[in-house]
Structures are given as C-alpha cells and as structure tokens.
VOGU-3710 file (C-alpha; in Angstrom, 3 decimals, decimal comma):
1> mnlkveesfa> -13,614/-1,429/-12,962  -16,256/-2,309/-9,805  -14,936/-1,085/-7,275  -15,546/-0,944/-3,440  -14,628/1,735/-0,917  -14,407/0,910/3,358  -13,789/3,811/5,667  -11,389/3,581/8,696  -10,109/5,292/11,563  -6,703/3,878/13,353
11> ggktvlkvsg> -4,794/5,708/16,246  -6,379/8,888/14,389  -5,437/8,263/10,360  -7,858/7,500/7,771  -7,537/4,202/5,742  -9,055/3,128/2,666  -9,640/-0,259/1,989  -9,422/-0,540/-2,510  -11,217/-3,824/-3,527  -12,245/-4,301/-7,000
21> lcadsascvr> -12,509/-6,746/-9,837  -10,984/-6,180/-13,348  -13,784/-4,931/-16,066  -12,412/-7,236/-18,713  -12,311/-10,970/-16,725  -9,946/-12,087/-19,059  -7,156/-9,590/-17,425  -5,216/-10,188/-14,343  -3,752/-7,432/-11,942  0,181/-6,912/-12,585
31> kiyeerqadv> 0,667/-3,457/-10,265  -0,631/-1,113/-8,153  0,945/2,370/-7,038  -0,116/5,130/-6,076  0,328/8,811/-6,674  0,167/12,181/-4,585  -0,775/15,250/-6,388  -1,023/18,244/-3,763  -4,174/16,997/-2,277  -5,539/13,952/-4,456
41> icmkvdvspf> -3,996/11,107/-4,178  -4,581/9,037/-7,573  -4,474/5,108/-7,186  -3,528/3,244/-10,825  -4,143/-0,144/-11,547  -1,260/-1,681/-13,755  -3,363/-4,758/-15,500  -2,395/-7,257/-18,452  -3,806/-10,096/-20,759  -1,568/-12,513/-19,503
51> hekgasgrfe> -2,237/-14,840/-16,585  0,769/-15,504/-14,693  0,591/-18,526/-11,296  -1,499/-17,576/-9,089  -2,924/-14,120/-10,633  -6,033/-12,624/-10,501  -8,654/-9,618/-12,207  -9,111/-9,430/-8,464  -7,564/-6,371/-5,790  -7,988/-5,472/-2,215
61> ysieipdgvl> -5,381/-2,569/-1,780  -5,009/-0,270/1,651  -3,700/3,256/1,223  -3,003/5,123/4,477  -4,457/8,957/3,825  -1,545/11,167/5,513  -3,760/14,512/6,788  -4,275/17,099/3,763  -5,231/14,681/1,369  -9,255/15,012/0,590
71> slvfgknkye> -9,355/12,842/-2,181  -9,080/9,327/-4,173  -9,319/9,514/-7,529  -8,563/5,909/-8,945  -6,878/5,371/-13,324  -5,995/7,641/-16,045  -9,988/10,269/-16,242  -9,618/10,229/-12,611  -12,605/9,091/-11,175  -13,136/10,295/-8,050
81> iwrrssfs> -14,153/7,194/-5,444  -13,887/9,241/-2,497  -14,142/12,484/-0,241  -12,584/13,825/2,620  -15,784/14,447/4,829  -15,756/17,966/6,868  -15,805/15,914/10,180  -12,840/14,093/9,512
//
C-alpha cells in the first residue's frame, strides 16, 4: 500500500485523513475499519480481487483521534503511520 497521512485540527480535535492505493492494482477496497488497543489505533483495510461496480483500489478515510491515543498503525503488521507530537 502506498499511504499518505494528512493531519488537521478542528474544534480542538485531531483528525487524520489517510489515503492510499492498494499495492496490487487488480484489488479493490471492500472495507476499512479501526481497532483501538490502549493508546494505539490500528487501521485495517480489507481488499478483494473481485471488483464490484464502482469499486476501486484507492481509498480515503478520516479518523478522529481521541485524547490519549498516541499512535496510528496500519495493517496486520502494525506499521506506524502517525505519532502524536509532544506539542499536541
């Protein structure tokens, strides 16, 4: 996956917009979800080799980061894609 993370602040809250493209261009995104584990949110993307009408390998997903969360990781290997700054 090729990922881009954009951080913004709205109403005193941290919001991350994560966008990307599946590594295999033949795959399409089926579902995006997140799981919180203590001070870490793990973002997961389910992909499928079967295309449905309007499906794509591209995705864009916004996550509001609650106070107390220090890191956002991606996928089953938990690759860290964002860490809260000590200035936040």
